[in-house]
N, C-alpha and C positions, 0 to 999 in steps of 0.2 A: 522687612518680610516677617510674616507671622509663621509660627511653627506649623508643620505639616500635620494633616489629619490622616492617621493610619486607617481609620474606618471611613471609607468613601461611600457617599450616598449621592443620589441625584439632587442637584440644586433645583429648588422649586421653580426658579425662573427659567431653567432650561428644560425641565422634564415634567412639567405639570400637564400631563395628557399628551396626545399626539403632537409632535414637534411642528407639523405643518398646518395645524388647525388654523383656519382663517387666512392662510397665506396662499398665494397663487404659485403653486409648484409647477405650473405649465411653462414658466419662464425658462427659456433655453439659452445657453450661451450661443451667440450667433454663429460661431465657428462650427458648432455641432448640428445646426439646424438641417443642413443638407443630409447628413448621415441619418438623422432621425426621420426625415421625410422619406428617405429611400429605404427605411427600416433596417439599415445596417447597424443601427444603434437604437435601443429602446428609449422612449421618452424619459425625461428626467425623473418623473415620479416613480418610474419603475427601476431606475438606476440607484435611487437613494435607499438607505435602510428605512424600515418602517418608523424608526425613531432616530433620525439623524441628530448629530450634535448641532444645536442652534447656537450660533455666535451672535450675541447682541453687539454689533459693531458700535452703535451709539454709546452704549454703556462703557465701552473700551476707550471712549474719547474720540472716536472716528466718525465717519459718515458712511452709510450704506452706499455701495458703488455700483459700477456697471462692468460688464465683461469686455475683454479684449486687450490687445496690446502685447508687446514683448518686453520683458524686463531684462536688461542687459547688465551682465557682470563681467569684470575683468579679473583674471586669476594669473598667478605666476608659475603654476605647476599643474600638470595633468592630474595629479593626485587631489587637487583642490576640488574636483567634481564632488567630493564628499560634502562640500558645502551645501549641495542640493538637499542632502539628507538632514543636515543641520538646520538650514533655513526653513525647510518644510516642517520640521519639528512635529511629526506625527508619531505618537507613541501610544501604547496601551493606556497609560495614564501620563499626564503632563503636569509640570509646575505652572501655575499662573503667575502673574507679575507680583503677587503678594506672597509667593512661596508656598502656596497651598497645593496639594495634589488633587487633581480633578480628573474624572474619566474623560478619555478622548476617543480612541478606537473602541475601548470597552464602553458598554452601557453602564456598568457598575462594577465595583470591586469591594467585596465585603470581607472584612478581616476580623477573625475571632481569636482571642487570646494571643494575638500577635504571631500566630503560627498557622492558622487555617485561612487560606486565601481562596475565595470563591469568585471567579470572574464570569460575568454575564456579557455575552456579545450582543451586538445590535442585530436583531432579526432582519434578514434581507441584505446585510452588508456584503459587498462583493469586492474582489480584487480588481485591479485595473483592467484585466482582460475579460471581466464580466463573470468569472467563476465565483461561486459562493465562498465566503470566508466563514469557516465553521470550526467546531471543536477538533475536527480531524487535522487541522493545520497545527494545533498544539500537540496532539497525540503523535503525529508524524515526527515533529521535532524531538519530543521527549524520548520516544521509544526507538525511533529509527536513526536519529542523528546524535542527540546528546549521549545516549547510552550505547552507541555503536562503536565497537572497538577500533574499527578502521578509521572512522571519522573523528572520534574523540578517544584516543587510546588512554588518556588519563581520566576518563569519565566526564560527567557533567561539569560545567564551569563553576567557579568558586561561589558565585552568588546563589547557586542552587544547593549548596551544602551548608549544613549547620553542624558544627563540631564533627565535620567529616562525613555526616550522614545525609543521604538523599531524602527528598520528600516522597510521599505517596502521591501519585498522580491519578486523578479520576476524570473520566468524561461523564458528567452528570446527564447531559442531553446534548443535542446538536449545537446549542448555543451557550453551554455552561461547562466550565472546567474548574477543577479544584486541585490546589497543591497544599499538602498537609505535612508539616514538620512536627517532630516531637518536642521541639523547643522553639522559642520566638526567633523570627528572622526579620528584624527591623530594617535591614538594608534592602530587602527584596523589592518593595514598591519603588523606593527612590532609584534603584538601579534600572528599573523599567522606564523611568522618566528622564534618565540622564541624557546628556547631549549625545554621547555614544552609548546607547542603551544595551542592556542585556537582551539578547534575542531568545525568545522562548516559543516562537512559532515561525513557520515559513509555508509558502504556498505548496501544499502537498501535491496537488493535482499536477503542478509543473515539475516539481523536483523528483517525483517518483521515476521519471524517465531516465534519471541519472543514478539511480540507486540499485545496487546489485540485487536487493531483495525483490524489487518490483519490475525492473526493466527486462526486455528481451535480451538475452546474452549476446546474440550476434549484433544487434543494433547498438548495444552498449559498447562492445568492443570497437565497432566502427566509429563511434563518437569519440572514444578515447584516442584512437589513432588520428582522427580528424583534428582534434584539439591539441595534439602533440603533448599529452600529459602522461604521467607515469601509469596511472590506473584509474578505476572508477571513482575512488575516493578523492583523488586530486581533481577529477572532472566535476564531481559533486561540489567540492569546495569552491571551485572557480565559478560555477554557474549560480551558486547561492549567495554570492557577495551582494549585499544591498547597501551597506554603509558607504562604500565607495562604488556608486552604481555604474559598473562597467558592462553589465549584461542587459541590453535593452529588452530582451525577451522575458526577463524575470518580472513576474507580476508584482505590483507594489500597492500600498495603501496610502501613499503620500500624495500631496496635491498635484505634483507634476511627475510624469514618468519619463525616464531617459529614452532618447531615440537615436543616440549616437554610439557607435562601437569604437573604442580606442584602437589605435592612436588617432588623434585628431587635434586640430587647432581650435575648432569651434564645437562645443557640445550643446545640444539642443534638448530641452525638456518640455514636453507638451502636457497640457492639462489632463488630469485623470478624470475621465467622464463618470467614474463611479465613486468619486471622493465623498466622504460621509458628512461633511459639514455644510451648513447653509447659514445665511444671514437671517436677521429677524424678519425680513420680507419674503423669505422662502427661496431666495436666489442661491443656487448652488455655488459654492466656492471651489476653487479659487476664482477671484475676479479676473486675474490676468491669465491669458491663454498660454503664453509661451515664456520660458525662461532660457536665456543663453549664457554660456560661460566661454569667453574667449581666452585662450591660453597664450601667454607671451612671457617676456622677461619680467620678473617681479620688480626689478629696479625701475622699469618704465611705467609701472602701473600709475603712480601719482601723476606723471606727465600726461598720460592718456586720459585719466579721469579729469584732469584739469582742462582738457580740450573738449570735454563733453561726450566722451566715448562710453560712459556707463551711466545707468539710471540710478544705481544705488551702489555705494562703495565705502568700505572701511578697511578691508583686508589689504595688507601691504602699504597702508597709509599710516604715517606717524604724525605725532604732534608737530614735528619739525616741518611738515608739509603744509601746515595750516595757512601760513601767510600766502604762499604761492596759490593754493586752491582758492582762498578767499578772493584773490585778485581776479579770478576768472569767473566769478559768479554771474555777473550781468551779461558778460559776453557769451557765455555758454549755457545760460538758462538753468542754473542749478543753485542750490543753497548749501552752505557748509554748517552743519550742526555740531555741537560739542557734547558728546555723551561722556559718561565716566567709565573708565576701564574697571573691570570687575575683579582685578587681582588684589591680593593683600599688600603687594608692593610692586611698583612698576619694574624695579630691579632690586633683587636681594643679593647681598654678598653672603655666600654659603660656604663656611669652613667645613672641610671634609674630616669628620671625626674618625674616619677609617683610613686616612691617608697612610701610605706605607712608610713614610719617613717617621721613625719612632720619636724623634724630638718634637717635631711639629704635631704629631698625633697627641702627645702628652699635653702640649701647650693648648691646642684647640679644645681638649677635654677639660681644661681649667676654665671655669665660668668667668673668672676675673679677666682672662685674656679676651674672651668673646665680648664681655661687657665693655672693656676698654676700647676695643676696635669699634664698637657701636657708638660710644660717646666721643670717640676721637676724631670725628669729622663733622662738618657743619652742613646739616641738611638744608638750612635756610639758604645758604649760598647756592647749593645745587638747585633748589626750587627757583630762585630768582634768575640765575644765569641760564638755565636750560629750559625751564617751564614757565618763565615770565611770572612767577609767583602764583600760578593757577593750580598747582598741585598741593597736596597736603603732606606736611612733614611729620612722619610717624613711623612706627614699627611695622613689621610684617604681621598683620592680624586682620580680624574681620572689620568690615566697613559699617558705618552707621545704619545702612539699610537692613542689617541683620539684627534680629532680636537678641543676639548674643554679644552685641557690641558693648565694650567697656572702655570708656575714655582713659582710664588708668593704664590699661594694657596697651592702648594705642600709643601712649607716650613713654612706656617703660624703656629705660636705657636709650632714649632717642633724643635727648637734649645734648647739645654740644657742650662738652665740659673737658677741655684738655688737661686741666689740673687733676681731675678725677681719673682720667685715662692714664696719666703718668703714674699716679699713686697705685692703681690696680696692677699695672704692668710691673712696677717695682716689687709689689707684694708677691707677684707670680714668679719672681726670681729673675726677671729680665732687668736687673738693676745696673748692669755694666754697659758702657757705650764705647764705640771706637772714636777716632779723631773727627769723624764726620757727624757724630751725634747719633749714629745708628746703633741700636741696642744689639747686644751680643747674646746668642743662644747659650745654653748650658755647655754645649760642646765647642764653643768658641766661634762658630759661624755668625755672620751678620744676620740680623732679623729681617730677612727679605722674603716677602710673600709674592708669589706669582699667581695672579688671578686669571683664570682662563674663561674665555667667552665664546659664544657661538659665532661671533664676528659679523653679525648681520644688522647691527644697530650703531649708528654714529652717536646716538644719545647715550648708549651705554659707555662708549669710549670717553665721551665728555664727562660723564659722571665719575668714571674711574680716575680721570685726570685730576678732578677736584678732590676726590677722596685721597688720592696719593699725595697731593700737596699737603693736606692736613695730617695724614698719617706720618709723613716724614718729620713733622714738628714734634711728634711724640716718640720718634725713634724707630719707626717701622718703614722700611723701604718697599714700595709697591712696584711690581712689574706686571705688564698685561700681555697675555698671549692669546691671539685669536686663532680659532680652529673651526672645523665644520661641526655642526650640531651632533651628528652621529658619532664622529670621532670623540667629541667631548664626553658623550655618554659612556663610551667604552673606556676612556681614560679615567673617568671618575670611579667606575666600578673596579678597575684594575688598581686603584689606590695611587695613581700617578698624578692626580690633581690635588693641590693643596686647598685651593679655594676657587669657586666658580661664581659667575654671575648668572642668575636665573630669575624669572618672574616669581613673585611671592605666591601665597595661597591661590590656587587656581579658582576656587570658589570662596570668595571673601564675603558673600552674603548668605551664609548658611542659616538654616533653622535647626533646632535640636534634633529633629528626626532624620536629618541628612547624615550620612556616614562620615565620621571624623578621622578616617584613615590617613588623611594628609598630615595629621598632627602627631603621628607615631610611626616608627619604622614598620612598614608593611610591604615595601617594594624596593627593588634595587635601583629604581629610577629616582629615588629621593636622594639628592646629592649630598645632604648633610650626614647621612648614615647608610650608604649603599649596601655595605656588607651586612649590617644588622637587618635592613629591609629584606635582603636576599635570604637571610636566615629565617625570617618570619614567613616569607612567601613560599619557601620550599619546606617548611616545617622541620627545619634543622638539618636538611640534607646538604645545603651549601651555605656559604657566607660565614659570619661570625656571630656567636651568641652575645647579645647585648650585656654589658656589665656595668653601665652607669646607672646609679639608683634612679635618677630622674627619668631616664629612658625606659627603664624597667617599669616604672609607675605608669608611664604613658601607654605601654603595651597592655598593662593590666586594665587600665581605664578603657582602652579600646575594646578589649574583650568583654568588659562589663557592659559597655554600650551594646555589643552584639547580642547580649542575653537580656537586655532590658525590655520592659513591657509598657512603660509609661513615658509620656513626653517630658514630664517633670524630672524623672530620673535621668533621661538623656540630657536635659538642660544642665543638670548638675555636673554630669560627666564632661560635657563640652566645656563648661566654664573652667573646670579644673585643668583640663588639657590645654586650653588657651592660656591660662595663668602660668602653667609650667613652661610652655614655649616662650612666653614673653619674658619671664624672669631668667630663663636659661639662655636666651638669645641664640637658639640653634640656627637661626638665619637672621641676617642683619638687614632689616628693611631700610630703604632710603626715603622714598616718597610713594604715596599712593593717591588714589582719586585723580590720577592723571587724565587729562582730557583726550578723548579719542575723536578725531575728525570723522564725521559721517557725511558723505556727499550724497545729496538727494535731488533728483530731477524736480524742477518746479511743477511738472505735470503729474508727479506721483503723489498720491494721497494716502493718508492714514499712517504714514511713518511718524512715530513719536518725535516731538521736538526734543525731548530729553529722554535719556535711557541709560541703561547699564550695558556696556559691551563686554561680554565675557563668555568663555566656553561653557562653564558651569555656573549656575544651573540653567542659563538661558539660551544655550546654543546660538550665541551671538544675536542675530536678528530673530531667531526662531520663536522665542517666547513672546514676541510682539506680533506674531501671526501674519507673515507675509502673504498668506492666502487671502487676507482682507485688504491688502494694498491694491490700489487701482489707479488707472490713468484717467485724468479728466478730459484728455483729448486723445481718444483711441486711435484716430486716423494718423496722428503723428507718432504714436507709440508702436506702430507696426513696421 
């Protein structure tokens, strides 16, 4: 991936004159023809912005398609309907597959001095209900939501603050807005393109009916009672949720709009007739009319996918399912592709530097112990036994697709060396053993580490069994405790977890202009230093003040990145932060580049043969633009 460009301009191939010049924009999706003929819906040329975003499908490696069909997904939890927002990946700006920021909803984003952001909207762009999308939608969010004491008692969200200060917001004209800070805000644009993006606008015409400032008091009181919520603020929050699309009446700019109100076992999403993208032939996207998500047991998803019950599937499918799914290819008319997972490590062993046990806290803060644990097990055996040798044996760091990749960091303290592990542990003061060969702690207890897991992966259990076998040979006894994910998070923050298993870097294909917060204590959900992260996120009100020199340097570097103005400066900061994390082994990577089975109907076109499956920066399938996927046999896809 190449580094991001903070100054966004129109790509000449996309925006050289009117987007529909020479194209037949009278093409209508067949499912909409009747509505257009009866004038319940305007023709497509009147539904599109005057300058839609043109997606050259052929340049993306696909083929221009045709409209129709229903794309079926299987999910294991009703909360998974948020995948519609992820897969649709419609944002003000988006990352392309090369890691570059490009305008999407926006016509352009101009950045001056790293602190003045001028956003130009597409003239004629409309919400899914046909109402204009304008600067008023930004003003409403900023003045009436972000800065409303009831809706946001702590003020605007963190991405809108620089050194605790708000920006100046301006409505330049109906289709132009500007945010100006006194200092650079390099994380602003990447936050807008994130898988779960910062929200800085909402459909004002719809949301005003739930806002105390605009709504009729009697009607608002009636709605509050009808929805069984505390007050108008709670009502506004409920009605404005878009990331998990539970309100079918909320207008959207995504390719598909929700049509189902929870609770339900089948959620339906229909094409947005006002979606702003077209292909190179002028055909409005998405190609596919309908998307469905069937909710069932997550444990049954692989079996149902293997029986042909989904057209596209990866969620709840693991590498261990590959053989079973492969066996059903011909019988159920699908193919199984192997993408790479986008984490820095499939599973990382994460020592809690803030654990409440004072003896283990001191040991885990000794880099010799962390390094010994890392070189004290054989990653090659893990790879061969569990992943058939198809994974990569390395540390928890960035992948080769990132411009920040360094092979030296990839292998830092990742080679199996039991002699070195024994030497490091002896030097750290763990030089006494009991009759079973288990080392003794300074207070006389056996060196027994309990690793806690979320309990939802047999592969993790198998990995820990192999790690435990090797660790016992260097005098460390390993126990495993499975718990629920939410319980694990609470126990880590409470200091009750010695070590946990968790995926590595969420975004292991970063570019320098992406925020490096994952590499420094910034949040209590970082299991290696939850109290230090809590201290940073609450500006010292809660948690503990970091006192390890390497950790303090990481925080300083992150703050330097937040005030940087050039990509080269950010590259230097990223490189140093990656180096510190690799040398200090704050998390112990096992293997990465693990293959992710992706099941694709043989009738579904334009799904890449190879890809990276990750939450950031690609929103799983989202970065590959599912609005350009299409069925070659529409009759069978309905």
